[in-house]
C-alpha positions as CSV (number, residue, x, y, z in Angstrom):
1,M,24.6,34.8,-23.4
2,L,27.8,33.3,-21.4
3,R,27.2,29.8,-20.7
4,L,28.5,28.2,-17.6
5,G,30.7,25.3,-17.4
6,P,29.7,22.0,-15.9
7,G,32.1,22.6,-13.0
8,R,30.5,26.1,-12.3
9,R,27.0,24.6,-12.8
10,L,27.8,22.0,-10.2
11,A,29.4,24.6,-7.7
12,Q,26.0,26.7,-8.1
13,L,24.3,23.5,-7.0
14,L,26.0,23.1,-4.1
15,Q,25.6,26.1,-2.8
16,N,21.7,25.3,-2.5
17,R,21.0,24.5,0.8
18,L,18.4,21.8,0.5
19,I,20.9,19.9,-2.1
20,R,23.8,20.1,0.5
21,Q,21.6,18.7,3.4
22,N,20.5,15.9,1.1
23,L,23.8,15.1,-0.1
24,V,25.3,15.1,3.8
25,L,22.5,12.8,4.7
26,F,22.3,10.7,1.6
27,F,26.3,9.6,2.1
28,G,25.5,8.9,5.8
29,G,22.4,6.5,4.9
30,L,24.5,4.8,2.0
31,V,27.3,4.1,4.4
32,A,25.1,2.6,7.1
33,G,23.2,0.6,4.4
34,I,26.7,-0.8,3.2
35,G,27.7,-1.0,6.7
36,G,24.4,-3.2,7.3
37,F,24.7,-5.5,4.6
38,V,28.7,-6.2,5.5
39,Y,27.7,-6.9,9.1
40,H,25.5,-9.8,7.7
41,A,27.7,-10.8,5.3
42,I,30.5,-11.2,7.7
43,A,28.2,-13.2,10.4
44,G,27.1,-15.6,7.6
45,R,30.5,-16.6,6.2
46,I,32.3,-17.1,9.4
47,L,29.1,-18.7,11.2
48,G,27.8,-20.7,8.3
49,P,24.1,-21.1,7.3
50,E,22.9,-22.9,10.5
51,V,24.4,-20.3,13.1
52,Y,23.8,-17.4,11.2
53,G,20.2,-18.7,10.8
54,E,19.8,-17.4,15.0
55,V,21.7,-14.1,13.9
56,A,19.1,-13.5,11.4
57,F,16.0,-14.5,13.4
58,L,17.5,-12.0,16.0
59,I,18.0,-9.0,14.0
60,A,14.5,-9.6,12.2
61,F,13.3,-9.4,15.7
62,Y,15.3,-6.1,16.9
63,A,14.0,-4.6,13.5
64,V,10.6,-4.9,14.6
65,G,11.9,-3.6,18.0
66,T,13.0,-0.4,16.3
67,G,9.7,0.7,15.3
68,P,8.8,2.8,18.5
69,A,12.1,4.7,17.8
70,L,10.9,5.6,14.3
71,I,8.1,6.9,15.6
72,L,9.6,8.7,18.4
73,I,12.2,10.3,15.9
74,V,9.5,11.8,14.0
75,V,7.8,13.3,17.1
76,L,10.8,14.8,18.4
77,A,11.9,16.0,15.2
78,R,8.7,17.9,14.5
79,Y,8.6,19.3,18.2
80,T,12.4,20.6,18.2
81,A,11.9,21.7,14.7
82,M,9.0,24.4,16.1
83,L,11.2,25.1,19.0
84,N,13.9,25.8,16.8
85,A,12.0,28.0,14.2
86,R,10.6,30.3,17.3
87,G,13.8,30.6,18.8
88,D,12.6,28.7,22.0
89,P,15.8,27.6,23.7
90,G,13.8,24.4,25.1
91,V,15.9,21.6,23.5
92,R,17.8,20.8,26.9
93,S,14.7,20.3,28.7
94,L,13.1,18.4,25.9
95,M,16.5,16.0,25.7
96,A,16.4,15.7,29.6
97,R,12.6,14.9,30.1
98,T,12.4,12.6,27.2
99,V,15.3,10.5,28.6
100,R,13.8,10.1,31.8
101,L,10.5,9.5,30.4
102,I,11.7,6.8,27.9
103,A,13.7,5.1,30.3
104,I,10.4,3.6,32.0
105,P,9.5,1.6,28.9
106,C,13.2,0.6,28.4
107,L,13.6,-0.9,31.9
108,A,10.0,-2.4,31.4
109,F,11.1,-4.2,28.1
110,I,14.6,-5.3,29.4
111,L,12.7,-7.0,32.6
112,L,10.3,-8.6,30.2
113,T,12.9,-10.0,28.1
114,T,14.8,-11.2,31.0
115,L,11.5,-13.3,32.2
116,F,10.9,-14.7,29.0
117,A,14.6,-15.1,27.7
118,R,14.3,-18.7,28.0
119,P,11.1,-19.5,26.1
120,I,12.1,-17.2,23.3
121,A,15.4,-18.8,23.1
122,T,13.6,-22.3,23.1
123,Y,11.4,-21.3,20.4
124,A,14.1,-19.9,18.2
125,H,16.4,-23.0,18.5
126,V,19.0,-20.3,19.9
127,G,21.4,-22.3,22.2
128,S,21.8,-19.5,25.2
129,T,20.0,-16.9,26.8
130,I,22.5,-14.6,26.7
131,P,22.1,-13.0,23.0
132,I,18.5,-12.9,23.7
133,L,19.3,-10.6,26.9
134,V,21.5,-8.5,24.9
135,L,18.7,-8.1,22.1
136,G,16.5,-6.9,24.9
137,F,19.1,-4.2,25.9
138,S,19.7,-3.3,22.3
139,I,16.2,-2.6,21.5
140,A,15.8,-0.6,24.7
141,L,18.6,1.4,23.9
142,I,17.5,2.1,20.2
143,W,14.6,3.8,21.9
144,Q,17.4,6.0,23.9
145,V,19.2,6.5,20.5
146,A,16.3,8.1,19.0
147,I,16.4,11.0,21.3
148,P,19.2,12.6,20.1
149,R,18.6,11.7,16.4
150,G,15.3,13.1,16.5
151,I,16.5,16.4,18.0
152,L,19.4,16.4,15.8
153,Q,17.1,15.9,12.8
154,G,14.7,18.7,14.2
155,L,17.6,21.1,14.3
156,Q,18.8,20.4,10.8
157,R,22.2,19.1,11.8
158,F,22.3,16.8,9.2
159,M,26.1,16.1,9.4
160,S,25.9,15.2,13.0
161,L,22.7,12.9,12.3
162,S,24.8,11.7,9.2
163,L,28.0,10.3,11.3
164,N,25.4,8.9,13.9
165,L,23.8,6.7,11.6
166,S,26.8,5.9,9.9
167,L,29.1,5.5,12.6
168,E,26.7,2.9,13.9
169,L,27.1,0.4,11.5
170,V,30.6,0.9,11.2
171,V,31.3,0.1,14.7
172,R,28.9,-2.7,14.6
173,T,30.8,-4.1,11.7
174,T,34.3,-3.6,13.4
175,V,32.9,-5.6,16.6
176,V,31.5,-8.1,15.0
177,I,34.6,-9.0,13.1
178,L,36.9,-9.1,16.8
179,L,34.2,-10.9,18.3
180,L,33.2,-13.8,15.9
181,K,37.0,-14.3,15.2
182,A,37.2,-14.7,19.3
183,G,34.9,-17.5,19.1
184,Y,31.6,-15.8,20.6
185,A,29.5,-16.6,18.0
186,V,25.6,-15.5,18.1
187,S,26.4,-13.5,21.7
188,G,29.4,-11.5,20.0
189,A,27.2,-10.9,16.8
190,M,24.4,-9.2,19.1
191,T,27.0,-7.8,21.2
192,A,28.3,-5.7,18.3
193,V,24.5,-4.6,17.6
194,F,24.7,-2.9,21.1
195,A,28.1,-2.0,21.0
196,G,27.2,0.2,17.9
197,L,24.4,1.7,19.4
198,A,26.0,2.7,22.8
199,F,28.6,4.6,21.0
200,V,26.1,6.5,18.6
201,F,24.3,7.6,21.9
202,L,27.1,8.7,23.2
203,L,27.8,10.6,20.1
204,G,24.2,12.1,19.8
205,L,24.9,13.5,23.4
206,F,28.2,15.1,22.5
207,S,26.8,16.7,19.2
208,L,24.3,18.2,21.3
209,R,26.8,19.2,24.0
210,D,26.0,23.2,23.1
211,H,22.6,22.6,24.5
212,F,23.8,21.6,27.9
213,R,25.3,24.8,28.8
214,R,22.1,26.5,27.7
215,Q,19.6,27.7,30.2
216,A,16.7,24.9,30.8
217,V,13.5,26.5,29.9
218,R,10.7,24.0,30.6
219,V,8.7,22.1,27.8
220,R,5.4,20.4,27.8
221,L,5.6,17.4,26.6
222,R,2.1,16.4,26.3
223,V,1.7,18.9,23.7
224,M,3.4,16.1,21.6
225,A,0.4,13.4,22.4
226,G,-1.9,14.3,19.6
227,F,0.9,14.5,17.1
228,S,2.0,11.2,18.3
229,V,-0.5,9.2,17.2
230,T,-0.8,10.8,13.7
231,A,3.1,10.0,13.4
232,A,2.5,6.3,14.7
233,I,-0.3,5.8,11.9
234,G,1.9,7.3,9.0
235,I,5.1,5.4,9.8
236,I,3.4,1.8,10.5
237,G,1.2,2.3,7.6
238,V,4.5,2.9,5.1
239,L,5.9,-0.3,7.2
240,I,2.8,-2.3,6.3
241,L,3.0,-1.3,2.8
242,Y,6.4,-2.9,1.8
243,N,6.0,-5.9,4.3
244,Q,2.4,-7.1,3.9
245,D,2.9,-8.3,0.2
246,V,5.8,-10.5,1.0
247,I,3.6,-12.1,4.0
248,L,0.6,-12.6,1.6
249,A,2.8,-13.8,-1.1
250,K,4.3,-16.6,0.9
251,H,0.6,-17.7,1.7
252,Y,-0.7,-17.8,-1.9
253,L,2.2,-18.8,-4.1
254,S,4.3,-21.6,-4.1
255,D,7.4,-21.9,-1.9
256,H,9.5,-21.3,-4.9
257,D,7.7,-18.2,-6.4
258,A,7.0,-16.8,-2.7
259,G,11.2,-16.7,-2.5
260,I,11.2,-15.1,-5.8
261,Y,8.8,-12.4,-5.0
262,G,10.9,-11.9,-1.7
263,G,14.0,-11.6,-3.4
264,L,12.3,-8.9,-5.9
265,N,10.7,-7.1,-2.7
266,K,14.3,-6.5,-1.3
267,I,15.4,-5.2,-4.7
268,G,12.5,-2.6,-4.7
269,T,13.2,-1.6,-1.0
270,I,16.9,-0.9,-2.1
271,L,15.4,1.9,-4.2
272,Y,13.2,3.1,-0.9
273,F,16.1,2.9,1.5
274,L,18.4,4.8,-1.2
275,T,15.9,7.9,-1.3
276,L,14.8,8.0,2.2
277,S,17.4,10.8,3.1
278,V,15.2,13.1,1.1
279,S,12.2,12.8,3.3
280,Q,14.4,13.2,6.6
281,V,15.4,16.3,5.2
282,L,12.4,17.3,4.2
283,F,10.6,16.9,7.3
284,P,11.9,19.7,9.4
285,R,12.6,22.2,6.7
286,V,8.7,22.0,6.0
287,V,8.2,22.3,9.9
288,E,10.6,25.1,9.9
289,A,8.5,26.9,6.8
290,V,5.2,26.5,7.9
291,A,6.3,28.0,11.6
292,K,7.9,30.8,9.9
293,E,4.8,31.9,7.4
294,E,6.8,30.6,4.6
295,H,5.2,28.8,1.7
296,P,6.8,24.9,2.0
297,G,5.6,23.7,-1.7
298,R,8.7,24.7,-3.4
299,I,10.7,22.7,-0.6
300,L,8.2,19.7,-1.5
301,L,8.3,20.0,-4.9
302,S,12.6,20.3,-5.1
303,S,12.7,17.4,-2.6
304,A,10.3,15.6,-4.9
305,G,12.5,16.3,-7.6
306,I,15.7,15.1,-5.9
307,L,14.3,11.8,-5.0
308,T,13.0,11.4,-8.5
309,L,16.3,11.8,-10.0
310,L,17.9,9.7,-7.3
311,G,15.2,7.0,-8.2
312,A,15.6,7.4,-11.7
313,G,19.1,6.7,-11.7
314,A,18.5,3.3,-9.9
315,L,16.2,2.7,-12.5
316,L,18.6,2.9,-15.4
317,V,20.7,0.3,-13.6
318,F,17.9,-2.0,-13.1
319,A,16.7,-1.5,-16.5
320,A,20.1,-2.0,-18.4
321,A,21.5,-5.0,-16.4
322,P,18.6,-6.6,-14.1
323,G,20.4,-10.2,-14.7
324,L,23.6,-8.3,-12.9
325,V,21.3,-6.9,-10.2
326,V,19.8,-10.5,-9.3
327,G,23.2,-12.4,-9.7
328,I,25.1,-10.0,-7.3
329,L,22.1,-9.9,-4.7
330,F,20.7,-13.3,-4.8
331,G,22.7,-15.7,-7.4
332,P,21.6,-17.7,-10.3
333,S,18.8,-19.7,-8.2
334,F,17.0,-16.7,-8.3
335,N,17.0,-16.0,-12.1
336,D,13.1,-16.0,-12.6
337,A,13.1,-12.4,-10.9
338,I,15.0,-10.9,-13.7
339,P,12.2,-10.0,-16.1
340,L,10.4,-8.3,-13.0
341,V,13.0,-6.2,-11.7
342,F,12.6,-3.1,-13.5
343,P,8.8,-3.0,-12.4
344,V,9.6,-3.4,-8.7
345,G,12.2,-0.7,-9.2
346,V,9.1,1.4,-10.1
347,I,7.2,-0.1,-7.2
348,G,10.4,1.3,-5.1
349,L,10.0,4.8,-6.4
350,A,6.3,4.8,-6.1
351,L,6.9,3.8,-2.4
352,S,9.7,6.8,-1.7
353,L,7.0,9.2,-3.3
354,D,4.3,7.8,-1.1
355,N,6.8,7.9,2.0
356,L,7.5,11.8,0.9
357,L,4.4,12.7,0.9
358,V,3.4,11.0,4.1
359,Q,6.4,12.8,5.7
360,F,5.2,16.1,4.5
361,F,1.7,15.4,5.8
362,M,3.0,14.5,9.2
363,A,5.3,17.4,9.3
364,V,2.1,19.8,8.8
365,H,0.1,17.5,10.9
366,D,-2.8,17.1,8.3
367,R,-5.1,14.2,9.8
368,V,-6.9,13.7,6.3
369,F,-3.8,11.6,4.8
370,V,-4.4,9.0,7.5
371,P,-7.8,7.4,5.8
372,I,-6.0,7.8,2.6
373,L,-3.4,5.9,3.5
374,L,-5.3,3.2,5.1
375,F,-6.9,2.7,1.9
376,G,-3.6,2.4,0.4
377,V,-3.0,-0.5,2.9
378,V,-6.3,-2.2,2.1
379,L,-6.2,-1.6,-1.6
380,E,-2.6,-3.6,-1.6
381,A,-4.1,-6.4,0.7
382,V,-7.1,-6.8,-1.3
383,L,-5.7,-7.2,-5.0
384,I,-3.1,-9.6,-4.0
385,F,-6.1,-11.5,-2.4
386,L,-7.9,-11.4,-5.6
387,F,-5.2,-11.8,-8.0
388,H,-2.3,-14.0,-6.9
389,A,-1.8,-16.7,-10.0
390,R,1.9,-15.9,-10.4
391,V,4.6,-13.7,-9.5
392,G,4.0,-11.2,-12.2
393,Q,0.7,-10.7,-11.0
394,V,1.3,-9.8,-7.4
395,V,3.9,-7.2,-8.5
396,L,1.1,-5.5,-10.9
397,D,-1.2,-5.5,-7.4
398,V,1.3,-3.9,-5.6
399,L,2.3,-1.3,-8.3
400,V,-1.6,-0.5,-8.9
401,A,-2.0,0.1,-5.4
402,L,0.9,2.4,-4.8
403,V,0.6,4.5,-8.1
404,G,-2.8,4.8,-6.9
405,L,-2.0,5.8,-3.4
406,L,0.5,8.3,-4.9
407,V,-2.2,10.0,-7.1
408,L,-4.8,10.4,-4.1
409,L,-1.8,11.7,-1.7
410,T,-1.1,14.6,-4.5
411,V,-4.5,15.5,-5.1
412,R,-4.9,16.1,-1.0
413,C,-1.3,17.8,-1.3
414,Y,-3.0,20.3,-4.1
415,V,-5.7,21.0,-1.7
416,L,-3.7,21.4,1.3
417,L,-0.8,23.6,0.2
418,P,-2.9,26.9,-0.1
419,K,-4.4,26.5,2.9
420,L,-1.1,26.1,5.1
421,R,-0.6,28.7,7.7
422,A,1.6,28.7,11.1
423,D,-1.5,28.8,13.5
424,S,-3.1,25.9,11.4
425,V,-0.3,23.7,12.4
426,A,0.5,24.9,15.7
427,E,-0.3,22.0,18.8
428,P,-3.0,23.3,21.4
429,E,-1.5,23.8,24.6
430,P,-2.9,21.1,27.1
431,A,-5.0,23.0,30.2
432,G,-3.2,22.6,33.6
């Protein structure tokens, strides 16, 4: 029997469509992640701790404001994937009507930010209202950026989506260097965020230019209303899972231990964000498979395998050199975190698999996962409430909650898979 060499086996793997798509989006997400870290490193070094604290506060506020954008991306990706699977040329109408619709809350948010810019600046000890105003425009713009990103994901144009994600941070980092060197401080740091978003919004429209030349077939946006609620619960539920533990740890632990746990949480989420591209590829592929009466189980299993393989690589590093990981990220003052690096890596992998299954359920618009996810969120909070004597105990609480949630979601998936049909996930047309 002829054995294939490593190069030949690698070439065969790269011919697999799912693996190619994951690689493309993985590298885009990796560049974006590195770019985000470099942005903060540059701002911190140039501005110093006191002024950088203002930037960190505004970026945290901006991160909260991206929540609606994440929901919008998922909703549009699903609807676009269904249109694409049916050969429906309604993408142009979907994009144009959504841009106009989302413009209303965007303008309202900008007005609200303008009215409250002075109180926000006073509360955050920011010396000027200009960074607050730029923040308002940036949050409004990310809601618009979500539209081409969601459509690109639904169309499975992962190269364009990867470029969109990565170039935002490349432009942001380049602009922040120029503006901070020119002396614009906090205003410059926030303007760099807006510049990156403006660039990729135009890039997203350019990536979809072929649809502008097609005949516009009107789509009915109300069809997406029911799924929007499911998507919101799924995304917010996962966000709570990897944020509420930090909040609760800050409340129950000493200041030192809370800081150690906060660092451990960030180490765990490295693995989560490292593998996030897998669920981004899975989502439209599953929608397409179900719409075409193709069984999505193989896609789910392959995606889980890719995610686990990526996660295992990170876990190997966490197990072999936990001190190096902590030292590079946080320095010697966080040495108490070293014995817990591997367990929080396992937490990150469990969270990633939980999110993968949540994305799968959202893709097929299964609502039974919602109470299961809510149970996981409540279980995590209750365990931390009951057992919080030390950092290791909180880590164990979160690990038990996320692994338990993974088991329940897996059981639901096993029950659901044989029942999936195209008509079982189609959205009902609204009357009128």
